[in-house]
N, C-alpha and C positions, 0 to 999 in steps of 0.2 A: 504494500500500500504506500501511497505517497505521504508526504509530511503532514498535510492537512488531514488526511484520512486517519493517520496514526494519532493525532491529537484528539480527534473526535472519538476514536476508540478508547483512548485513555480516560476521558471524562465519562464515557458510558460505563467503563469498568469501575470507576470510582463510585458511581451511583449504585451499580449492581453489587459490589462488594460490601458496601455499607459499613466501613470501618473508619469512622471519624477520628478515632484515637490515633490513627497513623499520621495524621497531618497536624501541624501547628498553624501553618498558613498555606493556602492554595492560591495560585494566580487566577484571575478572572479568565474564564474560558474565551471570551471575545478577544482579550489581549493576546492570549497564547495562539489562538487561531490566526490572528493578524501576523504574528511573528512567523508562524508556520507557512503562511502564504508567501511571505517575503523570501524565506529559505527555499521553498519549492520553485519560486521564480528564478532564483539564482542557479539552482540545479538544472532547471530547464534551459537556462542560457549557457550551460556548459561549465559552470563553476564546479570545482572538485571539493566537495564537503564530505569527508569520510564518515561522519556520523549523522548525516542528514537522514531523516526518516526515523530517528530515535528520540524518545522522551526520557527524561531522567528526573530523579528526586534528589534533594540535598538535605542532609542532616542539619538541623537548625542550630548548629554551632559553627556553621560555615557561611560566609557572607555571599549573598546574592543581591545585587544592586536593586534597591527599591523595596525589598522585602525585609521585615523586621528579623533581626537575629536575636533570639531569646535565650539560647542554651537551656531551654525548658525552665526558665526563671523569669516570670513576667516583669518583675521590677528591674531586671538587668537589661531589658530590651533596648536596642538601638537600631536605626535603619541606615545601613551602609549606602554610600553613593557609588561604590564600585564593587565589582565581583572579586572574590578571592581569585588569585591567579589560576588555580586549577579549574575553577568554574568558567572563567573567561576563556580558557583554552578549549574547553568542551563546547562552549557556545560558538566559538569561532569555527569549530569543525562541523557545525550544523546541528548539534544536539539541542533539544529544547527543554528548559527547566519547567517542571509543573508546579513545584512549590517546595516548602520546607517541612521536614518530618520530625516527629516526636523522638525523644531520647531520654535516657537517664540523665537527670539534671547535671549540668556542667560536665557531661560525659564521665560521670563517676558511678560506675556500676556495670554489671554484666547480665542484668536481669530484665531490663525494659519496663520496670514497674515504678521507678523512682521519678515520677513526673507529676506536676500539678495538672497536666493535661490528660491524665489517666494512664493506666497501664496499657501497653501495646500487647495485644494477644497474638499468640502464634497463628500463622496462616492456616494451619491444618486443624487447630483445636483451640477454640477461644477460652478454654479453661487453663491452658498452659502458657507459660511465659514465651515471649518471642526472643528473649535474649537481648542484652544491651551492650554498650549503651546505644548502639546504632539501630535501635529497635524498629522505628518507623521506616527507615530506609530499606531494611531487609524485607519487611513485610510488604512494602509497596512493590518490590520486585517479585516476591513469592506469589503474590495475588495476581500478577500479570498486569498491574497498572503501569508501572515504569519498566522500560527496557533494562535500565541499570540505575544504580543509585550510589550516592557518595555516603560513606561513613567515615568515622575516625577511629583510630586504634591506639590505645596506650597499653592496655592490659589484655586485649583480646576482643575489643568491641567491633572490629571489622571481620572477625572470624566466628566467634560464638553464635551470633545471630544467623550466620550463613548455615552453620550446622543444624541449628534447630528448625530452620525453615526450608531446608532442602535445596539450597542454592550455592553458588560459588562466591567465595570472598578472597580477594587478592590484597595482601598487605606487603607492599614493596619495602625495600631497604630504606631505613630512615634517611630522609633528605632528598630522595630521588624525586618525590612529588612535593613541591613547595607547600608550606602550610601558612603563608601569609593570608590573612583574612579568615583564619580559624581561631576561635576562642580557645586559648590554651587550657589544658588540664594539667599535664606535667610536661612543660615545654621541651625538656631534654629527650622525651620519649614519645611524643605525639607524632602521628602520621595520618595522612588521608588514605582512605581505602575505597575499593569498588566492590559492589555486589552486582551479580548478573546471573542469569539462568545457566550460562555456560562459560567455559574458559575463553573461548574466542572473543566474545563481546567484552568480557571483563578485561581482557588483555588490551583490546583496542582502546578501551576507555582509559585505562591507566597509562598506556603508552602516550596517549594524547596529552595527559596531564603532566607527564614527566619532563623534567628539564630545569636547570637552575633558574632562579629568580632573584633579581636584584632586591626584591622586597623581602626576601627570606634569607637572613644570614646563615641559617643552618642548612640551606639546600646544598646538595652535593652533585657533582657530575659523575657519570660512569667512569671508572678507572680504565686505563688502557689495557689492562689484563683481565677485564671481566669476561668470564666464560660465556660463549655464545650458544652452547648446547650441552646437554647432559651426555656423559659417555654411554656408549651402547651397553656396556656391562657395568651398570651403576651399582654401588653398594649403599645401602641405607641402614642406619641404626634403628632398632625398634626396642621399646622398653621391655625389661625383664618382668616376670610375673609380679614381683613385689611392687613395681611402679604402677601397676594397674589396680591397686586396692581401691581407689576412688571410683572406678568405673562401674556404672549401673550394670548388674548382671544381665539385664535384658539387652544391653548393648554388646555383650561379649561375642555372640555369634556374628554380629555385624562387623565388629572389629576383625575377627578372624577371617571373615569373607573378604574384607577389604585388603588385608595383607596378602591373601591368596591371589587377588587380582594384580597386585604389584609384582608378586613373585612370578606369576604367569607372563607378565609383560617383560621379564628379563632383569628385574631388580633383585640383587642378592640381599636378603634380609638377615641381619646379624643382631642378636640380643645384646643389649648394653644396659648397664645400670645407670639410668639417667637421673637418679635422685639428686646429685649435685645441681642439676638445672632446676629441678622442682624446688629445691631449697633456696636457690638464688631468687626465685619468684617472690619469696616472702618479703624481700627488701622493698618491694614496690609499695605495699600498704602497711607492713608491720614495722618498718624501719623509718629512718629520718628522710628518706626520699619523698615521703608523702608531704613533706614541707613544700614541695613544688606546687602541690594543689592549693595549699594555703596561700602561697605567693600569687597564684593565678587568680583566685576568686574568693579567698577567705575574708578579705576586708569587706567585700560586698555582702556576704552572708552575715557577718557580724553587724553590719549597719542596717541590713534589710532582712531580718530573720522571718518576716511574716510569710513569705511564699517559698521559703527554703524547704526542700524535702528533709524530713527529720533524720533519715539515715545519712544522707549526704552531709548535712550540717554536723552530725556527730563525728564523721570521719575527718572532716576538714578542721573542725575546732580542735580535735585531738592532736592535730599536727602542730599546734602552737606550742606544745611542750618540748619540742626538739630545739636544741641550740645549733648555732652554726658549726660548732665543733662536732656535734652528732652527725650533721649532714656530711661533713668532710670525711669522717670515719666511715660512714656507710658508702660513700662514693669510692673510697679505697677498697672496701670489701667487694664492691661491684667490679672493680678492675681485676681483683684477684679471681672473682667468679668467671670473668670473661676468659682469663687464661686457662682456668680449669676446664671450661667448656670447649675451648679450642683443642686442648689435649684429649679430652674425652671423645671428641668427634673426629679426631685426626684419622685420615684414611677413609672417611665416609663422604659420600656426595650429598647426603640428606639424612634427616631424622624424621621418622614417621611417628605421629602421636594421635590419639583421639583428640578431636578439637575441644569438645566439652564432655565431661563424664556423666552428666545428668541432663534431663529435660523435665524440670519440676512443674507442678501446677502453681498457679498464681497464689493460691491459699498457702502453699508450703513456704513461699518466699515471704508472704506477709507474717507468717508465724515466727520466722527466724531470718530476718533480712540480711544480717551480717554473715552468718555462717553459710547460708545457701549461696550467697553471692561469692564468697571466698572459694567455695567448692567449684563454682563454674569456671574459675580461672586457673584451676590446677595445672592444666597443660598449655596455657597461653601466656600467663603473666610474665614469664622470663624472656620472651622472644625479643621485645624491644629493648629491655634492659641489657641484653647480651648482644645487641646490634645484629639481629638476624632478620631474615625475610621469611614469609610463609604464604602458602596457598592452601586455602581451606576448601575441600570438595565434599559434596554430599556422599554419604555411604549407606543410604537406606533409612528405614524407620522401623521401630517396634510399635505397632499400632499407630498412634499419633505422636509418638515421641521421636523427634528427628535426631539423626546421628550423622556425624561427619568425621573426616580424617584430615589432618594437616600435614603438608610436606614442608618441612622447615630446613632452611639452608643458611650458610654464612652470608654476611653482607655482600651484596652485588652478585650473588649467585642466583638471583631471581629466575633467570631463564632455566636453570637446572631444575628448580622446583616445578615450573610450568611444564617442562618436558616430561618429567616423571609422572606428574598428575595426568597428563594427556595420554601417556602410554597405558597407564592403568585403566583409563576410561576408554581406551581404544578409539581416540579421536585425534585428528591432526594437531600437532603442537603449535600454538600461536607464537609469534616472535614478539618478545618484549625488549630484550637487550638491544643495544645499538646494532645497526646492520653490519658494521665492521668493514673490513677490506676484502674485496673480491679476489679470489684466486681461481683461475681456470686451469684445470688439469686434463691431460690427454691420455695418460698411460698407466704406469704402475701405481699412481695415487688414486685412480678411479675406485669407486665403491666396489668392494670385494676383491680388489687387486692387492698384490703383496705389500705395497707401501702405504695403503690407505690408513693403516694404523697410526702413521706419523701425524696425519691430520686430526684423527680422532683424539690422540693424546694431547693435542693443543686445543681441545674443546671447539674445533671448527664445526660449522653448521652447513649441511648440504643445502644448496639453494637451487637445485634443478639442473637439467641437462641443457647444453648449449651447442651451437654449431658455429664454426668460424665463417668468415667471408671466404669466397672461393679463391684464396690467395696464398695457400700454405701447402707445403709438402712435409711428409712425415718420414723419418729415418729411424731405424732400430739400432740402438747402441749395444755392443757386446759387453754388457755389464751383468752383475749378479745382484738383484734380478735384472732382466733386460728392461731397458727404458726407451721411450721414444724421444726423438729430437724433432722439434717443429720449427720450420724455417719459412719465412715469408719469401715468395718468389713470384715472378711474372706469370708462370704457367702452373699455378697451384690449384688446389681443390678445396672444397669445403670439408672440414674435419669435425667429427663429433667429440664432445668433451663434457665435463661437469664443472659447474660453478660452486665453489665453496666460500664460506665467509669466515674470516679469522679476525680476532681482535688485533689492534696494531702491535701489541707486544708479542702475540703469537706469530704474526707474520714475520717480525724481525727474527725471532728464534728460528723459524722455518728457513728463512733466507740464509741465516748464518751457517746452517748445516748442509746446504746444498753442495754436492761434489761437482767439480768441473767435469764436462763442459756445461752442466745444467745451470741455467740462470733464469731470472724472471724479467719480463718486459711487457710491453703493451701488445695485446692481441685484438685484432678487429673481428667483431662478431657479425653474424649474418644480418642482424638488425641495424648495423651501422655504428653501434656503440663500441667502445674500446674497454678492455678489462685487463688487469694484471694476470699474466699466465706464463707457462713454460714456453720460452722461445729461444732460438739461437741465431747467431748471425751467419754461420757457415754450416753447410751440411756435413754430416759424418755418419758412417755406417751404411747399412742397406736401405735403399729407398723402398718403403712399403706403402706409399700413398695409395696405390691401386687397391689395397685391402679395404679401404673405406673406413679406417679407424682402428684403434688398438684392440678393441674387443674382438673385432673380426679376425685379427691376427693372433691374438692370444687367448680368446674365449672368455 
């Protein structure tokens, strides 16, 4: 459907779903339709808008120009005059914002019930929690109202609601998506996240938002050595039995089935005692790091207690007991925890964990709001503290209780997490990491050939088959293993090859290891573009051009 039709369908679904607690503010339909018409006109005129035809929702601690930002605290509300950078980038790509969604107040909670606008109920069961703090955003997607939605994540708020509502949640490495225009919760560990029904759309949205911003001093660029793909024979750590004590017994068969899917997709699973990571998670709320929440919004709650959620107020006021010395000591404990985590996961490409151990009823949270909330973050709280990234994917349900699994990776290994999640789901892996540098290969480095492992060891990403312009000849060198030499000539032919993508650091490593007479240069492709590939200035060896490519020669 076109953009205008998609907006009409979204507002029809809002009426049909009848979940007013999902929203804190909705844009007027006429205004949104007018925006949709403008976008559709641009598309019809040939503008390339990669997210045109999609509608999205925004958690109400993220600025959207002209809509109040409340952080689920009415007395805190203000109306921004400009979008958060991430929102601005989405709108520039053609996506249309429907409105602002409900949340645990000041993004403090993992349950979705800590809001004066009412508890947000799970999409599949109104008696169960939706998960927080990005509750409304997750449910807006799960109900089919929004194509994708923005959440935030400090302790798991972009992942827990995904698990409970059967959708995907992508939490990138801290700093990749700028957080200017986001009401801080714990500024050192906050990030923007995306909910979507599938990995592809979630990745397209988060890729659109990614990039340094002059307005966010904590934003970070991709490093030159960021891996562009997961290795074919990946290794993932999984928790030992003792680490699963918090898991609802109803979820155990779903967990085992999820691990079986990862194993069937080629990921080696190795049990590891991850208790040190779970212990590090306690620093977020039980240590002095919670002082960051007091610094962010404690003064407002002290001055305007009337519409503060009682549980949020209790947590934040309790942070006042910590001194600056306490905070420095816990920051040092956190640095030590990061070192231990790196040692624990050394040799692994990822860590697999249940996203949330429970899916409680709203009444259970009301009866014990602190303890139940703490349990919800058992497997998520440590991720931002330890500077890791995660992809949360649905893994079935027990009745109406939703369950999910998270693929957790070191900072800037986001693409690895997406690749492994896609393999387990048997879907194409979407690209999030930078495109990298192209390398066209013609012989021993082709997929399945003897030297292809050199590319895979450098986390290179296959980017499809290519054909050169009809201007090259191929020669076979007498080496072990045999290699082709490609030379540009006036009487050449079109040669088949493959395009791979490497990070700049990986390409340098690869080039440094090339034996003579192999070298890299520019190769003209059949479509008239040029790419870096294996070429030589002078022929050597047997001319095998007539074979029509290396595979025809070598099988």
